N, C-alpha and C positions, 0 to 999 in steps of 0.2 A: 696624797702621795698614791695610796692604793687606788683606786679611783684612776688616777694616770697610768700606773702601770698595768691595770686590766685596761685600759683602754692600747695601751701599746699591745698588748698580749693579742688583742683582738684584730686589732690592723692588720700587727706584722702575720696571722695566723689567715686573714681575709688575702694580705698581698701574693701568698704562701699557695694559697689554693688556687687566684687568680693565676698565678706564674705558672704552674703544672696546666692548670688549665689551657692558655696559651701555650705553651708545649707539646699539646698533643700531638701525636702520630697524625698529621691531615697528607698523608699517600698510601696510594695505593697502586694496582699495575689494570691494564686495559688490554685483549691482544686486538690487534688489526688484522685482518684477513683478506688479502684481493681475489677475491677468486677470476682468475684470467682467463682467458677461452679464448681459441684461436682466431683472426681475426685478419683478412685480406682488404689489399687495399690495389687500386687501379686506377691511373692518371692518362688518358690518350693525350699527348702530347701534340701529334699530328692528325690534324681531323681529317683530312683528306690528303691525296695525288691523285694529280694527272699526269698520265702517263702523253706520253705527243712523239709519236714514230717518225726515226729520220727514213730517208732511203733506205740507210743500210738496215735500220731496223724490218720494213719493207721484204729486204733482201733474205734477211734469215730469219722471218717470218715470226718474229717473237720481239718485244719491248719491255725492259728493267725498268725498276724502281729498286735500287740498293743501294747497300750501305747508309750514306747520309742524306739522299734523297728517298730511302724507306718512310715507313712508317714506323713509329717511336712511343714507343708503352711506358711507362712505368711502374712498376709493380712492389708490393712489400709486403712482409706478413712477422708473424710473432709466433708461428707454427713451429713447433723443435721437429715437427716432419716434412716443414718447406711449404711448397706451392706449387701450381700447375697452373699455367699461363697456356688457355686454350684459345682459338681464332674458328669459327662458321662464317658462313653465308647463308641466314635464313630469308635470302628476298625470295616473297612468294615467285616471281618472276623476275630472276637474273636477266639482265640484258647480255652481260659478259657470260657466257656458257662456264657452269663451274668446272669441265675440265679443262678449260682454256687459262684460267684462272687460281696460277699456282703459288704458294708462298713458301718461304725459308727461313732462316734467322742463322746469323754468324756470331750473336751471343754467347758468350759461354755461360753455359750450366752452374748452375749451384751448387754448391758440394758432390754427392755424387750422381746428380740429377743428369736431365737430357735438353737437347733441342733438337732443332727441326733442321738439321744441313742439308739437305738437299730440294730439289721445290719437285712439292709435294700441289696436286689440284686439293681446293679449297673442299669444301664440300656443305651439306642443309645441316650436318650433324659436326660437333665438336672436333675439330684436330689440334692431336698435344703440340704446341709450339715452343714453348720451353718450361724446364722443371727445375725446381732446385729441392735438396732433400735438407737443407739446414734452415733453421729459421734465419729470415733475412728482413733484422733491424730497417738499414737502412735503404732506401729507392736505390733499384737497379733498373736500370733503363735496356729493354729488351728491344731490337731493331727488326721489321718483317719489311724482308727482300720480297718485292711483289714482281710478277709475270704475267706478262699476258701474250698468250701463244696463237697462231693461228689469227695472227691479226691482219691476214688481206682475207679474212673470210668477213670482215665486218667494214660493211658498205655504209659509203658517205652518201651522204644528201645529193639528189638531184643538183643542179645548179652550183657546185661545188659550195668551199665551205670546210664547217668541219661535221661531224655529228656525235655527239659524247654517250658514249657505253657508260652506267653506271651501275656499280653493285656495292651495297654496305656489308662489312665484314665487323663481324661482333665478336669484343674479345672478351673474355671471361675467366676471373685470377681466384682458386679454386684451392684452400688451404688443405694440407696431406696430414 
């Protein structure tokens, strides 16, 4: 009996030790840090536009692609200072004189930003087209209205038909 009670006492002690070990603290803490930096994104929705002047356009000496006919660009940023959307024509030999190629936008600015609301000539250097002063987490579409003036000075090829004059616009988006 003494042996049996010693066995039970040893078994009970072992069970208590194992139970204590199994229930020891198994939690702790860890810190997760997101080192967010300002990020901007741009999507060109309309890669090209063709302006085909009418008789009325030749009388006015300009042709427009405005509103739904303009060039659409989508932008967004996580910068708390917002972003700048810039446009330029960096062609080495632009076919449309830069003084004749004009841009503007009717897209309302973000926050206390600004938008180029009157036709302004494109240049080889960046022109601020649209700005936002707040973070823009969702995509916003900025439409560029295009005007080519002095269209009577752009000759057509001999023999009729049409002659294409092409410039490439480069858009840049920058976090503020």
